[in-house]
KOLRO-775264 format. One record per residue (C-alpha): residue in one letter; x negated, y negated, z; residue number from 1. Coordinates in Angstrom, 2 decimals. Example, Ala and Ser with C-alpha at 12.3 -4.5 7.8 and 13.67 -1.06 7.14 Angstrom:
NODE   residuo        xx        yy        zz   num
NODE         A    -12.30      4.50      7.80     1
NODE         S    -13.67      1.06      7.14     2
This chain:
NODE   residuo        xx        yy        zz   num
NODE         X     32.87     91.36     -9.65     1
NODE         X     33.91     93.58     -6.89     2
NODE         X     36.96     92.63     -6.63     3
NODE         X     37.86     93.17    -10.01     4
NODE         X     36.31     96.92     -9.69     5
NODE         X     38.30     97.32     -6.09     6
NODE         X     41.59     96.01     -8.07     7
NODE         X     41.21     98.39    -10.94     8
NODE         X     42.13    101.56     -8.83     9
NODE         X     45.88     99.97     -8.87    10
NODE         X     45.88    100.90    -12.36    11
NODE         X     46.90    104.20    -10.54    12
NODE         X     50.48    102.79    -10.85    13
NODE         X     50.42    103.17    -14.76    14
NODE         X     49.50    106.47    -14.50    15
NODE         X     51.47    109.82    -14.27    16
NODE         X     52.79    110.85    -10.96    17
NODE         X     54.52    107.50    -10.85    18
NODE         X     57.90    107.32     -9.13    19
NODE         X     60.70    104.87    -10.20    20
NODE         X     63.66    104.08     -8.72    21
NODE         X     66.99    102.71    -10.19    22
NODE         X     69.80    100.64     -8.82    23
NODE         X     67.24     97.95     -7.37    24
NODE         X     69.12     95.05     -5.92    25
NODE         X     66.92     92.26     -8.05    26
NODE         X     68.47     89.61     -5.76    27
NODE         X     66.19     90.79     -2.59    28
NODE         X     63.12     90.55     -4.69    29
NODE         X     62.25     87.13     -3.79    30
NODE         X     59.18     84.90     -2.56    31
NODE         X     60.79     84.46      0.47    32
NODE         X     61.78     88.10      1.21    33
NODE         X     58.13     89.02      0.31    34
NODE         X     56.65     86.26      2.49    35
NODE         X     58.61     88.00      5.48    36
NODE         X     56.46     91.36      4.55    37
NODE         X     53.74     91.90      7.43    38
NODE         X     50.93     94.41      8.01    39
NODE         X     51.87     96.81      9.80    40
NODE         X     55.52     97.16      8.50    41
NODE         X     56.75    100.77      7.29    42
NODE         X     57.42    101.56      3.54    43
NODE         X     61.43    101.69      4.67    44
NODE         X     61.05     98.24      6.78    45
NODE         X     59.77     96.96      3.27    46
NODE         X     62.33     98.55      1.33    47
NODE         X     65.54     97.07      3.62    48
NODE         X     63.81     93.57      3.29    49
NODE         X     62.94     93.76     -0.50    50
NODE         X     65.26     96.59     -1.74    51
NODE         X     63.59     99.64     -3.02    52
NODE         X     60.55     99.42     -4.88    53
NODE         X     60.67    100.19     -8.61    54
NODE         X     57.45    102.28     -8.41    55
NODE         X     55.42    103.70     -5.57    56
NODE         X     52.61    106.03     -5.95    57
NODE         X     50.14    108.28     -3.81    58
NODE         X     47.24    106.85     -4.32    59
NODE         X     45.42    109.51     -1.54    60
NODE         X     43.31    111.56     -4.12    61
NODE         X     43.57    109.07     -7.20    62
NODE         X     40.61    106.61     -6.15    63
NODE         X     37.30    107.39     -7.11    64
NODE         X     34.47    108.18     -4.55    65
NODE         X     32.47    105.14     -5.81    66
NODE         X     35.12    102.77     -5.98    67
NODE         X     35.84    103.71     -1.91    68
NODE         X     33.27    101.26     -0.56    69
NODE         X     34.36     98.08     -2.96    70
NODE         X     37.80     98.83     -2.12    71
NODE         X     37.07     98.68      1.55    72
NODE         X     35.07     95.73      1.40    73
NODE         X     37.62     93.82     -0.68    74
NODE         X     40.59     95.20      1.43    75
NODE         X     39.49     96.15      4.53    76
NODE         X     40.95     99.67      4.12    77
NODE         X     41.43    102.35      1.58    78
NODE         X     45.00    102.31      1.01    79
NODE         X     47.04    106.14     -0.13    80
NODE         X     50.44    104.52     -1.20    81
NODE         X     51.46    101.65     -3.42    82
NODE         X     54.86     99.86     -3.66    83
NODE         X     55.84     97.59     -6.80    84
NODE         X     58.95     95.40     -6.94    85
NODE         X     59.42     93.49    -10.31    86
NODE         X     61.22     90.91    -11.81    87
NODE         X     61.04     89.60    -15.01    88
NODE         X     57.82     88.64    -15.54    89
NODE         X     56.61     88.54    -12.12    90
NODE         X     56.65     90.69     -9.10    91
NODE         X     54.92     91.90     -5.58    92
NODE         X     52.78     94.84     -4.82    93
NODE         X     52.63     96.24     -1.30    94
NODE         X     49.59     98.29     -0.46    95
NODE         X     50.08    100.98      2.54    96
NODE         X     47.79    103.18      4.75    97
NODE         X     49.51    105.82      6.79    98
NODE         X     53.07    104.47      5.70    99
NODE         X     51.92    100.95      7.54   100
NODE         X     51.68     97.78      4.98   101
NODE         X     47.84     97.13      4.81   102
NODE         X     47.67     94.48      1.71   103
NODE         X     49.96     92.57     -0.47   104
NODE         X     49.84     90.17     -3.56   105
NODE         X     51.97     88.84     -5.85   106
NODE         X     51.33     90.21     -9.61   107
NODE         X     52.35     89.54    -13.39   108
NODE         X     54.37     91.55    -15.78   109
NODE         X     51.30     91.44    -18.30   110
NODE         X     49.05     93.08    -14.88   111
NODE         X     51.35     95.81    -15.66   112
NODE         X     51.92     95.94    -19.38   113
NODE         X     48.17     95.67    -20.54   114
NODE         X     47.06     98.19    -17.49   115
NODE         X     45.20     95.81    -15.62   116
NODE         X     46.81     95.68    -12.22   117
NODE         X     43.82     93.58    -11.22   118
NODE         X     43.72     90.25    -10.09   119
NODE         X     43.02     87.95    -13.81   120
NODE         X     40.59     85.41    -12.69   121
NODE         X     41.94     81.91    -14.29   122
NODE         X     40.43     81.21    -17.76   123
NODE         X     39.35     77.03    -17.08   124
NODE         X     38.58     77.07    -20.73   125
NODE         X     42.27     78.36    -21.97   126
NODE         X     43.18     75.34    -23.40   127
NODE         X     45.73     74.42    -26.65   128
NODE         X     42.26     73.04    -28.42   129
NODE         X     39.96     76.28    -27.52   130
NODE         X     43.48     78.30    -28.36   131
NODE         X     43.89     76.68    -31.95   132
NODE         X     40.40     77.23    -32.59   133
NODE         X     40.60     81.11    -32.45   134
NODE         X     40.83     83.03    -35.88   135
NODE         X     41.13     86.60    -36.89   136
NODE         X     37.69     88.16    -37.54   137
NODE         X     35.92     85.97    -34.95   138
NODE         X     33.21     87.89    -32.90   139
NODE         X     33.74     89.14    -29.60   140
NODE         X     30.84     86.67    -28.49   141
NODE         X     32.43     83.67    -30.50   142
NODE         X     35.70     84.07    -29.02   143
NODE         X     34.02     84.23    -25.51   144
NODE         X     32.20     81.22    -26.08   145
NODE         X     35.53     78.96    -26.83   146
NODE         X     37.56     81.03    -23.70   147
NODE         X     35.02     82.50    -21.35   148
NODE         X     34.79     85.98    -20.40   149
NODE         X     38.37     88.16    -20.78   150
NODE         X     39.56     90.82    -18.81   151
NODE         X     39.16     94.35    -20.46   152
NODE         X     42.70     96.26    -20.32   153
NODE         X     41.70     99.96    -18.80   154
NODE         X     44.18    101.66    -20.91   155
NODE         X     43.93     99.79    -24.03   156
NODE         X     40.13     99.49    -25.24   157
NODE         X     39.29     96.28    -27.19   158
NODE         X     42.24     94.58    -25.66   159
NODE         X     41.08     91.37    -23.58   160
NODE         X     43.40     89.22    -21.84   161
NODE         X     43.14     84.98    -20.73   162
NODE         X     45.39     83.75    -18.40   163
NODE         X     45.83     80.34    -16.66   164
NODE         X     49.19     79.70    -15.16   165
NODE         X     51.90     80.92    -17.76   166
NODE         X     49.89     80.40    -20.50   167
NODE         X     47.84     83.58    -21.78   168
NODE         X     46.28     84.99    -24.93   169
NODE         X     45.82     88.89    -25.69   170
NODE         X     43.15     89.22    -28.30   171
NODE         X     42.63     92.50    -29.99   172
NODE         X     39.13     93.43    -31.22   173
NODE         X     38.04     96.04    -33.72   174
NODE         X     35.46     99.20    -33.05   175
NODE         X     32.76     96.12    -34.45   176
NODE         X     33.78     93.48    -31.99   177
NODE         X     35.68     91.29    -34.62   178
NODE         X     39.21     89.68    -33.56   179
NODE         X     42.48     91.78    -35.52   180
NODE         X     45.09     90.35    -33.42   181
NODE         X     46.17     87.14    -31.56   182
NODE         X     49.10     87.17    -29.07   183
NODE         X     49.91     83.74    -27.50   184
NODE         X     52.07     83.10    -24.70   185
NODE         X     52.87     79.84    -23.04   186
NODE         X     51.42     78.02    -26.00   187
């Protein structure tokens, strides 16, 4: 739970003030280059390795005071800047404090598109059998009995995501917590 709260500040990348970059050499955005990113490197050093970030965000004034302790507990520091490198449906996020890398993590396109930017815990109950049982009109309690708890999208109330590997299910609930739409990927 603390990790989910601590990761929620990363949603700031989607907010206004995020600066995007053009002419990104996507061939440099690789796992091999990401593995070379080390704590203490500057943003410029990371960009020399991975190419320009497709988005950077100044987090200094964006982190809520109540979140600072939890963020520090998870990361060991409260970052003041975030950089994002994306290719296809995955990418990498690097967090900086005073222009030095303090943390990094791989991310998926879903974490961006659903406004999560949190680590989505894998849903062990997400199987073809459980997904086949999903129906419009089900309550959220019924869905969670099948799939376990979902990850709510911060910018899209009523939208929840379940993920296991490359399999994902997004469910949209109405204001009465009834399923109105089911979006499946990887099934």
